[in-house]
N, C-alpha and C positions, 0 to 999 in steps of 0.2 A: 669267364667274361665273354660277352658276345662282341668282341672286336676282332675282325679278320682282315687280312691284307691280301691283295693281289697286285700284280704289276701290269701296267699297260703303257707301252711306249716308254717315256722317261718318267712316268708318274707311278706313285704308290697309291693305290686306291684302298682307303680304309673304310670298311663297312662296319658301321655301328649297328649291330644286330640285337639291340635291346629296345624294349618299348619305352622305358623310362630312363632318361639320362639325367640323373639327379644325385642328391647327397648320398643315397644308399650305395651307389656304385662308383662314386667319385674317385676314391683312392685306387680302385682296380683300373679305372679308366686312365688315371694319371700314370700308373705303372706301365700299362700297355702302350700308351703314347710315348713314354720315355724310351722304351725299347725301340719303337718304330723310328723315333727321331734320331737315334744314334746312327742309323744307317741310311736315312732317306732325307732329302731336302725338298722334293717336289711332291706334295701330298694333296690328295683330293679326299675329303671326308664325306662319305655317303651316309646321310642321315634319314634315308627314306623309310627305315624301319622304326624310327623313333617317333612315338606319339606324344611324348611329354618331355620337356626340358625345363629345368629350373636354373637358378643362379649358380648352383654348384656345377651344373653341366656347362654353363656359359664360362665359368672360370677355368674349366679344363680346356675349352677351345681357345680362350685368351692365352693360357699358358703355352699351348702349342704354337700359336701365332708369335708370341714373344720369343720362344726358342728358335723358331725358324728365321726370325729377323736377324739373328746372330750368325746365320750361315750364309755363305756366298751362293748366289744363284738359286735362292729358295723360292718356293711358291706354295700357297695354300688356297684351296677352293673348297667351299661347302656346297653340297648339292642335295637335292631331295628333301628339303625342309618342308614340313607341313605348315598349315596356316598358323597354328599356335606358336611355333618356333619363329616364323617370319614376323609375326606381331611382336614377339618378345625382342627380336633383333631391332625392330623399328623403334619400340618404346625405349630401349636402352641405347639407341643410336649406334649399335654395333654393326648395323648394315652398312655403315660408312667406312668401317675399317676391314670388314671381311669381304672377300670376293665370293658372292653368292650366286650360284647358277641354278636354274630350275631342274635340269636333268643331268645325270651323270653319263648319259649315252654318248655325247659328243666328245668325250675325253679320250 
């Protein structure tokens, strides 16, 4: 699976390095994030390599957010979303619950 982590300051940067974040790779993504969430509570998800996301991909992100809300001092940011992903976030109004930033550079 194309999910890789690095650490910067207090944050775990999760690079989603797949073009399609969808039903085809949903279970692998859930498993990868489960492992990441066991050890980290401040997460930045870099979606700059993703060109397509569907409702299954959104459900993975929602699951990450829900798990983090159970942890003390947790934080989740999404960065590098393309136009399609931003439009999907706006249509579903998920842009109101996710902290979305344009670039991952300032983290």
